[in-house]
C-alpha positions as a Markdown table, in Angstrom:
| # | Residue | x | y | z |
|---|---|---|---|---|
| 1 | Unk | 100.4 | 35.9 | -48.0 |
| 2 | Unk | 101.2 | 37.9 | -44.9 |
| 3 | Unk | 98.5 | 39.3 | -42.6 |
| 4 | Unk | 98.6 | 43.0 | -43.5 |
| 5 | Unk | 97.6 | 44.0 | -40.0 |
| 6 | Unk | 100.8 | 42.4 | -38.8 |
| 7 | Unk | 102.8 | 44.2 | -41.5 |
| 8 | Unk | 101.2 | 47.4 | -40.2 |
| 9 | Unk | 102.2 | 46.5 | -36.7 |
| 10 | Unk | 105.7 | 45.8 | -37.8 |
| 11 | Unk | 105.9 | 49.3 | -39.4 |
| 12 | Unk | 104.9 | 50.9 | -36.2 |
| 13 | Unk | 107.3 | 48.8 | -34.1 |
| 14 | Unk | 110.2 | 49.7 | -36.3 |
| 15 | Unk | 109.3 | 53.3 | -36.5 |
| 16 | Unk | 109.3 | 53.4 | -32.7 |
| 17 | Unk | 112.8 | 51.9 | -32.7 |
| 18 | Unk | 114.0 | 54.4 | -35.2 |
| 19 | Unk | 112.5 | 57.2 | -33.1 |
| 20 | Unk | 114.6 | 56.1 | -30.1 |
| 21 | Unk | 117.8 | 55.5 | -32.1 |
| 22 | Unk | 117.5 | 58.4 | -34.5 |
| 23 | Unk | 115.4 | 61.0 | -32.8 |
| 24 | Unk | 116.7 | 64.0 | -34.8 |
| 25 | Unk | 116.1 | 62.3 | -38.2 |
| 26 | Unk | 112.7 | 60.9 | -37.3 |
| 27 | Unk | 111.6 | 64.3 | -35.9 |
| 28 | Unk | 112.6 | 65.9 | -39.2 |
| 29 | Unk | 110.9 | 63.2 | -41.3 |
| 30 | Unk | 107.8 | 63.4 | -39.0 |
| 31 | Unk | 107.5 | 67.2 | -39.6 |
| 32 | Unk | 107.8 | 66.7 | -43.4 |
| 33 | Unk | 105.2 | 63.9 | -43.3 |
| 34 | Unk | 102.7 | 65.9 | -41.3 |
| 35 | Unk | 103.1 | 69.0 | -43.4 |
| 36 | Unk | 102.6 | 67.1 | -46.6 |
| 37 | Unk | 99.7 | 64.9 | -45.3 |
| 38 | Unk | 97.8 | 67.8 | -43.9 |
| 39 | Unk | 94.6 | 68.9 | -45.7 |
| 40 | Unk | 95.3 | 71.4 | -48.5 |
| 41 | Unk | 94.1 | 71.5 | -52.1 |
| 42 | Unk | 93.7 | 67.7 | -51.6 |
| 43 | Unk | 92.0 | 66.3 | -48.6 |
| 44 | Unk | 93.6 | 63.5 | -46.5 |
| 45 | Unk | 91.6 | 60.7 | -48.2 |
| 46 | Unk | 92.8 | 61.7 | -51.7 |
| 47 | Unk | 96.4 | 62.0 | -50.4 |
| 48 | Unk | 96.1 | 58.5 | -49.0 |
| 49 | Unk | 94.8 | 57.1 | -52.3 |
| 50 | Unk | 97.8 | 58.7 | -54.1 |
| 51 | Unk | 100.1 | 57.1 | -51.5 |
| 52 | Unk | 98.5 | 53.7 | -52.1 |
| 53 | Unk | 99.2 | 54.0 | -55.9 |
| 54 | Unk | 102.8 | 55.1 | -55.2 |
| 55 | Unk | 103.3 | 52.3 | -52.7 |
| 56 | Unk | 102.2 | 49.8 | -55.3 |
| 57 | Unk | 104.5 | 51.2 | -58.0 |
| 58 | Unk | 107.5 | 51.3 | -55.6 |
| 59 | Unk | 106.7 | 47.8 | -54.3 |
| 60 | Unk | 106.5 | 48.7 | -50.6 |
| 61 | Unk | 104.3 | 46.3 | -48.7 |
| 62 | Unk | 104.7 | 48.3 | -45.5 |
| 63 | Unk | 103.6 | 51.4 | -47.3 |
| 64 | Unk | 100.6 | 49.5 | -48.7 |
| 65 | Unk | 99.5 | 48.3 | -45.2 |
| 66 | Unk | 100.0 | 51.8 | -43.8 |
| 67 | Unk | 98.2 | 53.8 | -46.5 |
| 68 | Unk | 95.3 | 51.3 | -47.0 |
| 69 | Unk | 94.6 | 51.6 | -43.3 |
| 70 | Unk | 94.9 | 55.4 | -43.5 |
| 71 | Unk | 92.6 | 55.6 | -46.5 |
| 72 | Unk | 90.0 | 53.5 | -44.8 |
| 73 | Unk | 90.3 | 55.7 | -41.7 |
| 74 | Unk | 89.8 | 58.8 | -43.8 |
| 75 | Unk | 86.6 | 57.6 | -45.5 |
| 76 | Unk | 87.9 | 55.9 | -48.7 |
| 77 | Unk | 85.7 | 53.1 | -50.0 |
| 78 | Unk | 87.0 | 49.7 | -51.2 |
| 79 | Unk | 86.1 | 50.9 | -54.8 |
| 80 | Unk | 88.2 | 54.1 | -54.4 |
| 81 | Unk | 91.2 | 52.2 | -53.0 |
| 82 | Unk | 91.1 | 49.6 | -55.8 |
| 83 | Unk | 90.7 | 52.2 | -58.5 |
| 84 | Unk | 93.8 | 54.0 | -57.2 |
| 85 | Unk | 95.5 | 50.6 | -57.2 |
| 86 | Unk | 94.5 | 50.0 | -60.8 |
| 87 | Unk | 96.0 | 53.3 | -61.9 |
| 88 | Unk | 99.2 | 52.2 | -60.4 |
| 89 | Unk | 99.0 | 48.9 | -62.3 |
| 90 | Unk | 98.4 | 50.9 | -65.5 |
| 91 | Unk | 101.5 | 53.0 | -64.9 |
| 92 | Unk | 103.7 | 50.3 | -63.3 |
| 93 | Unk | 102.9 | 47.2 | -65.4 |
| 94 | Unk | 103.2 | 43.6 | -64.3 |
| 95 | Unk | 105.2 | 44.1 | -61.2 |
| 96 | Unk | 102.6 | 46.6 | -59.9 |
| 97 | Unk | 99.9 | 44.1 | -60.7 |
| 98 | Unk | 101.6 | 41.6 | -58.3 |
| 99 | Unk | 101.6 | 44.2 | -55.5 |
| 100 | Unk | 97.9 | 44.9 | -56.2 |
| 101 | Unk | 97.4 | 41.6 | -54.4 |
| 102 | Unk | 98.6 | 43.2 | -51.2 |
| 103 | Unk | 96.0 | 45.9 | -51.5 |
| 104 | Unk | 93.3 | 43.3 | -51.8 |
| 105 | Unk | 94.8 | 41.4 | -48.8 |
| 106 | Unk | 94.9 | 44.6 | -46.7 |
| 107 | Unk | 91.3 | 45.3 | -47.5 |
| 108 | Unk | 90.3 | 41.9 | -46.4 |
| 109 | Unk | 92.5 | 41.9 | -43.3 |
| 110 | Unk | 91.2 | 45.3 | -42.1 |
| 111 | Unk | 87.6 | 44.1 | -42.7 |
| 112 | Unk | 88.1 | 41.4 | -40.0 |
């Protein structure tokens, strides 16, 4: 299984390339992302936990790497992250269970 730190680095590298090649589009997406991820009725930690669950259900390994790191950075515990993951498994079934492995891998890799 891939090192999720490397998957995270891959995301950042490619987003940097997209920013150079598609500045208008990335600026618009960045504004949307910052507006939605800003604290509101939900704090950033809880938004990251929701994003982890959605990343599992949509089978996005890059999103899992990105949002597990974000959740940890914003104070989420391993237990909170895995609980969010199990909600995704409940809603997404067997394929989501397979992607739950990447959440566990990310937690292990970010612990190192």
